[in-house]
N, C-alpha and C positions, 0 to 999 in steps of 0.2 A: 504493500500500500504506500509506504513512504517513497519508494522508488518512483511510483507513478504520480503521486501527489506530494511533492516535496514540502509544500507550505501548509498542508492540511493539519488541523487539530484532529487527533485520533482518540476516540473515547472507547475505553475497554470496560464494558458493562459487566458487573457481577451477575452471574446467573440468578434468576429469581428464586431458585431453590437453595441458593447459597453454596453451590458446589464449586470446587476449584478456586476458592477465594484467595488463599495464600499464594497459589501458583500464578494467578492472574496479577496479583499485587507484585510478586517477585519479578514477573516478566516486564511490567511497566517500570519498576525500579531499575532493572537491568538496562533497559533502553535509555532511561533518564541518565544513568551513570555513564552511558556511552556518549552522552551529549545531546540527545534528542529530548528537549524539554517541552515538546508539544504533543505528548502522549499522556492521557489522564485515565486513572481508574475511577469508575463511577459506582458508588455504593447504592444498591437498589433495594436495601432492606425496607420492607413495608410498602413497596410500590404497588404490589398486587393485592387488592382487598380479598377477604375470605370468600366472597362470591365471584371472584374474578377468574377462576379456573374452570375450564371445560372438563378437565380430568385432573390427575395429580400433577401434571406438568404444564399443559398448554393453556395460555390465557384465552378466555372467551371475549366477546365484544366489550363487555364491561371492563375486563382486565386490560384489554388493549387501550381503551380510552384512559384508564387510570395511568398506565405506563406513559402514554403520550403526554398527559398533563404534567407528569413529573419530569419528563425528558425535555419538553419544550423550552422551559426557562434556561436549562443548561445549554441547549443548542443556541438559544438566542444570545446568551452571554459570550459564547465562544465565537459566534459570528460577528458580534458587535462588542469587542472587549472594552471599548471606551464609550460609555453611554453618552448620547446627546441629550442635553437638557431639554425638557418639554416646556414650551412657553406656557405661562400661566397668565390669566387675565389680571389687569390691575385691580387692586383692592383699596378701599378707603382705610385710613388708620384704625377705624372702629370695627372693621369687618373681621369676624372670627374665621378660623381655618375652615376650609370648605367641607371637610369630612368625607371627601370622595375616596373611594378605595385606592390605596397606594400612598395617600398623603402620609408623610412621616417626618421624623426628626432623628438624627444620628449623632451619638457622642462617641468619638474615637479617642481612646486614652492609651498612651504608651505607659505601661506599668513599670517597666524597667528596661535598661539598655546597657549593652556591653560592646566591646570592640567587635564589630561585624555582625552583631545579633541584637534582637530586641523581643520583648513581649508586649502584646497589646490586647485590650478589651474593647469590644464594640457593642454599644447598646442601641437598639433600634426601638423607637417609640412609634406605635401605630396611631396616627391621627385621623384615620379613616374608619371604614367599616371593618368588622371582624375578618381577620385573615385566616384562611385554611390552607396553609402552605405559603412560604415566602422565599424570595431570592433577592439578596442584596448584591449590588455590583459597584465597583469603584475602579479607578485607575491609579496605579502606583507610579512613582517616578523611576528613572533609570537606576538600576542597582538594588531596588527593593524587591523582596519576594517573601512568600509565605512558605515556611518549612513544615509546619504541622499545626493542627487546629483542634479545638474541642467545642462541643455544643453546636457545631455546624459542619457541613461538608464543604470544604473550600478547595477551589481549583484556580489555576492561574494560566492564562495564555498571554505571552508577552508581558505587557504591563497591566493588562486587564485581569481583575480578580472577581470571582463569583463565590458567594457564600450562600449555601442553601440550608434550610432547616433540616434537623434530624427529627425522628419520630416524636420524641418527648416534648419538643417545643414548636411543633407544626402550627398550632392554633395560637393566634395572638389577638385578644379581644380589642375592641375599640378603646383607645386610651391606655392599653397595656404595653408592656415592653418585653423585649427578649435580649439577652446578652450572650455573646459567644466570645471566645478568645483565641489567640493564635500566637505562635512564635514565628519570627521572621529573620531574614538576613538583610543587611544593607551595606552599601559602600558609598563613600563620598558624602552623602547626606541622607537623612531619614525624615523627610517632611510628612506632615499629616495630609491625607488625600483632600483634594479641593472640593469634591462633591460625591454624593452617593445616590443610587437609584434603587427603589424598592419595587419589585415586580414591574420594572420598566418605567416607573414614574420617579422623576428626580425629587429627592427629599429637600423640601424648602422650609419645613417647620422649625420652630425655635427649640433648641436643646441646650443643655449645659455647655458652656464653652470648653472645647477640648483642651486637655492639659498640654502645655508647651512641650515640645520634643526635648527630652533630657539628653545630655551628652555623657560619655563615659566618665567625665570628671565631676558629675553632679554628686549630691549627697548620697550616702549609702542607701540601698533600697530598704523598704519597710520590713519590719520583723515578720517572719513567717514560722510555721511549724511544719516539719517533715514527719509525717506519720508513717509507721511501718507495720504491715500485717504479713505474717509468714510463719515459718516453722523454726526448728532448732538451728538451722543454718543461717537464720536471720537474727534470732533472739539474742538478748544480752548474754545469757548464760543458761545452759541446760545441763550442767554437771560441773564437777570440780575444775576441769581444765578445758571445757568445751565453750567456745566463744563464737557467736554468729557475727556476720559482717555488719549487722545493724549496730552493734556496740561500737564498732570502729568508725562508723560513718561520720560522726561529728567532727573528727579531727581534720576532715577534708572540707568542712564548711566554715563560713565566717560566723561571728557572734550574732549575726542577725537571723540565723536559722537555728531553731531548736529541734532536736530529734526526740520524738516520743515513740519508743520502740515497744509495740504491743504484740510482737511475734512470740509464739509459745511453742516449745518443743513438742513433737509428736502429733501436731495437728494437721489435718487436711483442711481445705477451705471450708468444708461444712462443719467440722467440729470446732474450728476457730470461730465461726459465726454463731453456732448454736450450742456448743459445749455439750453438757450432759443430756440435752434434749435429743441428741442423736442416739437412737437405740441400737441394739445388736441384731435387730430383725430387718429383713429386706421386704420390700413390697413387690407387686407383680412385675414392675418395671426393672427390678433388680437394684433399686436404690434403697439406702438405709432409711428406715421410718423415723419420723420426728414425733416425739411425744408432746412437743410444744413448739410453736413458731416464735416464741420470745427469744430475742437476741441475747447473746452473752454480754456481760457488762462491758467488756473491752470495746465491742462494736457500738454499743449504746453510748459509750463515752465519746467515741469519734463522731457520732451523729448528734450529740447534744448541741442544741442551738446556741447555747451561751459559751460553753467551754470546749466544744469539739471543733471539727474542721470548719475553716472559714475561707472566704475568698482569698486567693493567693497562696494558700497552703498547698502542700504536695502529699499525695498518698501513694507509697510504693507497695505493691502487692506481689508476693512471691509464694506460690504453692506448687503442688505437683509432685512432691516426693512421697508423702504419706498417702496421697489420694489414690494411688494405684493399688492399695491393699485389696485383697480379694474379699475380705470380711469386714463387717460393720463393727464399730462405728466409723472407721476411717475411710472405708470404701466410698468413692465418688465416681460415677459414670461420666462419660464424655459430655453428654448433653447437659447433665446437671452441673458439671464443672463450668461450662460456658455460662449457664444461667446464673450461678452464684458469683462468678467473676463480674458479669455484667451488672448484677445488683450492686456490687461494691463500687464499680466504676461510675454508674449513674448517680449513686448517692453523693459521691465526691463532686461530680460535675454540677449537680443541682445546687450545691453549696458554693460554687465558684472555685472549688479546689481543683488541682490538676492531678489526676490519677496517672500513674506510670506502672505498666505491667512488666514483670520480670520473670523470665523463664527460670525453672529450677536450676540452681547451681549444680554442676556435675560432681559426681563421686569420682574417685580415682579408680579407673579400670584400665588395664593394659592389654594390648595385643602386641606382644613382642616389645618393641621399643616405642610404641605409640600409645598415648592416652586416647581413649575412645569415648564417643558419646554414649550415654546410658540412661537418660531420663525420659519420661513420658510427658504428655500434656503440652507438648511444644506447639503443635498445630492448633490446639484449642486456645492457647494463649494468644497466638497471632490472630486467630479468627476474631476473638473478642476485641483485640486492638483495632482491627480493620473495621468491624461493625460499629464501634463506638468512637472512632477517631482518636484512639488513645495510643501514645507512644509505647513501644515495646523494647525493652533492653534484653537482648539474647544472652543472658548471663550463662546459660548452659554452654553455648559455644565459646564464649569468652573464657570461661573457666577451664575447660579441657584444653583449649589452645594455650592458656597459661601453663598448665601442667606439662605440655609438650615443650614449651620454651624453657622450662626449668629442668627438663630431662628427668622427670620422675619415673619414667619407664625405661627399661624393665624394672620391676619392683619385687623384692623378696618377701614382702608381707610383714616386715618389722617396722612398726609405727613408733618405736621408742627411741630411734636414733637416726642420724643422717638428715638430709634435707627434707625427706618426706616426714620424718618424725617431728621436725620443727614446724612443719606446716599443718599436719593433720593430728587430731587428738584421738589416738587409740583405735581408730578405724578409718575406713576409706571415705567417710561422709562428713564427719565433724572436724572443726578447725581449732587449732591453737590460736592464741591471740595474733601471732605473726601471720598465720595463714588468713585469718579473718580480715586482717588489715589489708592484705593484698587483694582480696576479693572485693572489699569496699572500694579500693582504688579502681578496680575494673568498672564498678557501677558508676563512679563519679566521672571516669574518663568517657564512658558512654554518654553520660549526661552532656558533657562538653562536646563530644563528637556529633551528637544529634542536635546540638544547639537548643536544648531545652531551656526554658526560662530560669530554671534553678542554677544555670551557669553563673548568673549574677551573684550567687551566694557561695560559690566555690572559692577556696583559698588559691 
């Protein structure tokens, strides 16, 4: 396609049943890494309504209309990356906003900035009739780009940017607002966009004055909390000499970031969320039965409106080690794993916090002189990241790659001496403090490499 249409924007749509999502994402990323920035992955979650299929696969007429309605604004944005302002009739000073569909006001706020990168929040206020689906477009200056986003599906063609609702914020009532955020890259200058258009209509309403663009030499960013949820490989301590990478994370952060480590040894994502409410029995679907849907106190604490996650905070989530158990209460199936990760991600996003998914850190297993991959739930983690617009740190791959660089293999099984003994605590899974410190370093390097907003808080 590219050979025949060298200037075309190519949209790679996710299948409506959600198959081959990570493979499609990987293909788009491969092309982008090779220099073609005009190929885009399109998340189609929720596009086909329950009555939109003629069978288990193929859309009927209602399904086709629903798909067309979701695809049309995306195509429009790519065909016209820089919206043209729609003329509006003159109004007297006393005249109120017209209230026509699409009337809007936008507040664009740069929340933090560092050399080459920045974070921003965008709040759209609907001054017209209730919106059932929205698309916001604007034009960046040269050198500005979006690298990742949350609470919206964001794509960029040249300097033109398109942000489209996700399922949980699709409807915006008259007078209501919706906020999404993103991390971006910049070079030369990082100006605030001059204008925005909502569903094709230029936003001319009055909104709060955008914050001035900060520079890397401005005052330090506001204080945030970095929340951690995970198992023993993340926890502060799960035994006499067992240390998780979460305990060592704070040494990589500035004083403006406080780590609250709520990881607990031996937990799957379900037992971390529900603790003793997870029984030892399975239901007909093969999942562990819950005796209660009340959350464990650690998750309740994160959800607390006063003292829990707040806008600007980060939530790192790493499970997938204990979840593979065949027996309850730790067993979690693939579908249930996605569901529970999504629940945690959405809860963070709804509070304005930034979730980050982390694949399970690798154990040390050797095939001759090579450390090999050995964890499950990798695809599930990436699937949730794709579906929710959440960044994923592939700590599994980063960790076994580190083991190879340290030449831990071949290994004779002695965890009491030598380089392996200094890194691991008595087995191939848990870390001594020195090993946990290096794993935490992998996490923070990935934060910097992916240009996450947390980069502004790294030492």
